[in-house]
C-alpha positions in Angstrom: 7.1 -4.4 99.7 5.6 -1.0 99.5 2.4 -0.5 101.5 -0.3 2.0 100.6 -3.6 3.0 102.1 -6.5 4.2 99.9 -9.8 5.7 101.1 -12.7 6.1 98.7 -16.1 7.5 99.7 -19.1 6.6 97.5 -22.3 8.6 97.8 -25.5 7.3 96.1 -27.2 10.4 94.8 -30.2 8.6 93.2 -33.7 9.1 94.4 -34.6 5.8 96.1 -32.4 3.4 94.0 -30.0 1.3 96.0 -26.6 0.5 94.4 -24.9 -2.9 94.4 -21.8 -3.4 96.4 -18.9 -1.5 94.7 -16.3 -3.5 92.8 -12.8 -2.1 92.8 -9.5 -2.8 91.0 -6.1 -1.5 92.0 -4.0 -1.7 88.8 -1.3 -0.2 86.7 -1.5 1.0 83.1 -1.7 -2.5 81.7 -5.3 -3.0 82.8 -8.4 -1.3 81.4 -11.9 -2.1 82.6 -13.4 -0.9 79.3 -12.5 0.9 76.0 -14.5 3.8 74.7 -16.2 3.0 71.4 -16.1 -0.8 71.9 -18.7 -3.2 73.4 -18.5 -3.8 77.1 -17.0 -7.0 78.5 -19.3 -9.6 79.9 -18.2 -8.6 83.4 -19.0 -4.9 82.9 -22.3 -5.8 81.2 -23.4 -7.9 84.2 -22.6 -5.2 86.6 -24.6 -2.7 84.6 -27.6 -5.0 84.1 -27.8 -6.9 87.4 -25.2 -5.6 89.8 -23.4 -8.9 89.7 -19.6 -8.2 89.7 -18.3 -11.7 90.0 -17.3 -12.1 86.3 -15.7 -8.7 86.3 -13.6 -9.4 89.4 -12.6 -12.9 88.2 -11.4 -11.5 84.9 -9.6 -8.6 86.6 -7.7 -10.9 88.9 -6.3 -12.8 85.9 -5.3 -9.6 84.1 -1.7 -8.4 83.9 -1.1 -5.3 85.9 -3.8 -5.9 88.5 -2.6 -5.8 92.1 -5.9 -6.3 93.8 -9.6 -6.8 92.7 -12.5 -7.3 95.1 -16.0 -6.2 96.0 -17.0 -4.0 98.9 -19.3 -5.2 101.6 -23.0 -4.4 101.3 -25.0 -2.3 98.9 -25.2 1.5 99.1 -28.5 3.1 100.1 -29.6 6.4 98.6 -28.4 9.5 100.3 
């Protein structure tokens, strides 16, 4: 098994608007979170409207090509 380490830094540049915990998906080319020009999936829509990523993560985990899908711990404060 090949092991890899990823580090991602997210900075909230909004003025006073907290962000929901970040959802992440490690995947190959078989997975796409969205397609330009098409309606968003229910999972992506729920993230955009309420910050709830549970539908998105559940769908991603069942998709071919997805190695890992999860949500970070805690929201992201401005700044």
